[in-house]
DOBA-325309 format. One line per 4 residues: their letters; for each residue x, y, z of N, C-alpha, C. Coordinates in pm, 1 decimal, decimal comma. Example, Ala and Ser with C-alpha at 12.3 -4.5 7.8 and 13.67 -1.06 7.14 Angstrom:
BEGIN
as	1319,0:-569,0:780,0:1230,0:-450,0:780,0:1320,0:-330,0:780,0 ~ 1285,0:-225,0:708,0:1367,0:-106,0:714,0:1290,0:3,0:787,0
% end
This chain:
BEGIN
xxxx	-8595,4:5,1:-3105,6:-8515,8:93,4:-3145,2:-8590,8:206,7:-3250,6 ~ -8515,3:261,8:-3158,1:-8570,4:422,0:-3214,1:-8429,5:532,1:-3300,1 ~ -8450,0:591,6:-3388,7:-8412,8:623,6:-3518,3:-8335,3:760,5:-3427,9 ~ -8290,0:755,4:-3334,9:-8211,6:894,8:-3272,0:-8121,0:707,4:-3279,8
xxxx	-8115,8:596,6:-3172,9:-8020,1:516,7:-3174,1:-7933,2:424,8:-3292,3 ~ -8036,0:422,5:-3403,3:-7984,9:453,1:-3513,6:-7880,0:478,1:-3525,8 ~ -7921,4:603,6:-3498,3:-7773,5:746,1:-3556,4:-7744,1:672,5:-3451,8 ~ -7704,1:749,2:-3382,6:-7565,8:697,7:-3252,2:-7510,8:585,0:-3260,8
xxxx	-7596,9:537,9:-3320,7:-7475,0:347,7:-3378,7:-7426,0:383,9:-3437,3 ~ -7497,6:468,1:-3573,7:-7374,7:476,0:-3675,6:-7265,1:606,3:-3666,8 ~ -7274,3:750,9:-3588,1:-7182,0:760,9:-3579,1:-7035,4:723,2:-3495,2 ~ -7088,6:615,3:-3400,7:-7003,3:499,0:-3298,2:-6903,7:414,0:-3416,0
xxxx	-7001,2:390,4:-3509,5:-6935,6:259,8:-3581,4:-6829,3:401,4:-3717,9 ~ -6882,3:487,1:-3730,9:-6835,9:557,5:-3794,4:-6675,2:591,3:-3774,2 ~ -6709,0:661,2:-3622,6:-6612,5:724,0:-3557,9:-6449,8:541,0:-3543,6 ~ -6521,3:415,5:-3470,9:-6412,7:339,3:-3436,8:-6368,2:301,6:-3616,3
xxxx	-6454,6:369,1:-3713,4:-6393,9:296,9:-3871,1:-6283,9:417,9:-3866,2 ~ -6347,6:542,6:-3850,9:-6157,8:630,3:-3868,2:-6072,2:570,1:-3780,1 ~ -6097,3:556,6:-3689,8:-5967,9:519,7:-3573,5:-5931,3:418,4:-3586,5 ~ -5974,2:318,3:-3643,7:-5889,0:167,4:-3748,9:-5801,3:216,4:-3892,4
xxxx	-5886,6:344,3:-3933,1:-5821,3:330,4:-4014,8:-5698,5:451,3:-3991,7 ~ -5676,1:486,0:-3886,4:-5506,6:585,1:-3850,6:-5420,1:438,7:-3829,0 ~ -5481,1:383,7:-3797,9:-5433,9:276,8:-3676,5:-5323,7:157,4:-3735,6 ~ -5372,7:187,4:-3912,0:-5399,1:65,2:-4035,4:-5278,2:220,6:-4062,1
xxxx	-5310,1:320,5:-4099,0:-5204,4:358,8:-4192,2:-5036,3:406,3:-4127,7 ~ -5026,2:414,3:-3959,1:-4964,7:379,5:-3944,5:-4861,4:307,8:-3872,8 ~ -4947,2:149,2:-3919,4:-4881,3:76,1:-3897,9:-4838,1:12,4:-3999,1 ~ -4876,5:-8,5:-4115,4:-4866,8:-24,2:-4262,4:-4785,5:78,3:-4287,3
xxxx	-4745,6:248,4:-4275,5:-4661,6:300,3:-4309,2:-4781,3:412,8:-4442,8 ~ -4862,3:447,1:-4443,4:-4919,3:451,2:-4587,4:-4881,7:620,4:-4650,1 ~ -4968,7:626,5:-4709,3:-4829,5:746,5:-4778,7:-4958,9:863,5:-4706,5 ~ -4788,5:928,2:-4642,8:-4719,9:1129,6:-4600,8:-4788,9:1192,8:-4619,7
xxxx	-4839,1:1298,5:-4606,1:-4878,4:1441,2:-4646,8:-4826,1:1559,1:-4525,0 ~ -4807,9:1632,3:-4586,0:-4765,3:1718,0:-4515,7:-4619,5:1790,2:-4439,6 ~ -4566,6:1915,1:-4411,1:-4433,0:1862,6:-4346,1:-4354,3:1796,6:-4314,0 ~ -4241,2:1796,9:-4209,8:-4203,1:1647,4:-4129,3:-4145,7:1565,4:-4185,7
xxxx	-4197,9:1509,8:-4335,9:-4143,1:1463,2:-4360,9:-3952,0:1416,2:-4450,4 ~ -3984,2:1528,9:-4422,8:-3807,3:1591,0:-4537,7:-3822,8:1522,3:-4607,0 ~ -3884,1:1546,0:-4692,4:-3912,1:1447,4:-4919,3:-3843,5:1524,4:-4945,4 ~ -3815,2:1645,5:-4908,8:-3734,0:1745,5:-5004,2:-3809,0:1776,6:-5154,6
xxxx	-3886,6:1770,3:-5082,3:-4012,9:1846,5:-5271,2:-4029,4:1976,7:-5171,8 ~ -4014,8:2019,7:-5073,4:-4074,3:2221,5:-5048,7:-3909,0:2281,1:-5019,2 ~ -3973,1:2355,4:-4915,7:-3874,4:2452,9:-4943,7:-3799,1:2403,9:-4772,8 ~ -3870,5:2354,3:-4697,1:-3848,5:2318,6:-4597,8:-3821,7:2252,3:-4552,8
xxxx	-3748,0:2157,6:-4600,8:-3679,4:2022,6:-4617,8:-3615,7:1959,8:-4555,3 ~ -3589,4:2051,4:-4385,8:-3492,8:1948,0:-4247,2:-3379,0:1995,0:-4311,9 ~ -3322,6:2119,1:-4400,5:-3188,7:2157,7:-4426,5:-3157,4:2259,6:-4394,3 ~ -3164,9:2293,9:-4248,1:-3110,5:2463,9:-4214,3:-3060,1:2537,5:-4351,0
xxxx	-3114,9:2656,3:-4301,7:-3003,9:2781,1:-4361,4:-2923,5:2880,3:-4266,7 ~ -2970,7:2806,7:-4168,6:-2903,0:2882,9:-4084,3:-2896,9:3010,4:-4036,1 ~ -3045,4:3092,5:-4066,3:-3100,4:3210,5:-4078,1:-3198,9:3199,3:-3900,8 ~ -3195,1:3300,4:-3841,4:-3224,4:3303,9:-3740,5:-3402,8:3365,7:-3733,4
xxxx	-3505,2:3330,9:-3705,3:-3611,9:3348,4:-3741,6:-3632,6:3489,8:-3681,1 ~ -3597,7:3390,1:-3504,6:-3637,8:3494,5:-3392,4:-3580,4:3459,6:-3259,6 ~ -3561,6:3517,5:-3204,2:-3471,9:3554,1:-3107,8:-3595,0:3610,9:-2915,4 ~ -3469,6:3516,7:-2837,9:-3535,6:3514,6:-2741,9:-3475,4:3593,0:-2577,5
xxxx	-3512,8:3773,1:-2611,0:-3413,8:3824,0:-2536,1:-3452,1:3949,2:-2644,5 ~ -3370,2:4024,9:-2582,6:-3343,2:4126,5:-2627,1:-3251,1:4203,7:-2726,6 ~ -3328,0:4256,9:-2834,6:-3238,8:4289,9:-2938,4:-3082,8:4322,7:-2988,1 ~ -3002,3:4284,7:-3026,6:-2836,7:4324,7:-2989,5:-2876,7:4476,9:-3041,9
xxxx	-2765,8:4498,4:-2875,9:-2748,5:4583,0:-2890,5:-2867,9:4691,8:-2831,1 ~ -2954,4:4592,1:-2707,5:-3028,6:4692,6:-2688,5:-3020,9:4765,4:-2511,0 ~ -2991,0:4862,0:-2465,2:-3021,0:4848,6:-2317,5:-3099,0:4854,0:-2231,7 ~ -3071,3:4763,1:-2104,5:-3177,2:4759,2:-1939,2:-3170,5:4893,4:-1901,4
xx	-3302,5:4944,0:-1864,3:-3387,3:5064,7:-1809,5:-3282,0:5037,1:-1678,5 ~ -3294,5:5182,9:-1606,3:-3170,2:5242,7:-1552,5:-3310,0:5238,6:-1435,6
% end
């Protein structure tokens, strides 16, 4: 077995361990970070302010072209 085979096997084993850690974290419910968890620590905690940020369609009061 050459050095290239050893490096390739190492990369595959590392990727497998990474995927296994993701599965274990998901099953155990490990520490989650980022938005979307509704933890209440940031302004985007899931409670809507009722303010529309974007709209689909023409702006209010716009006329259609003739």
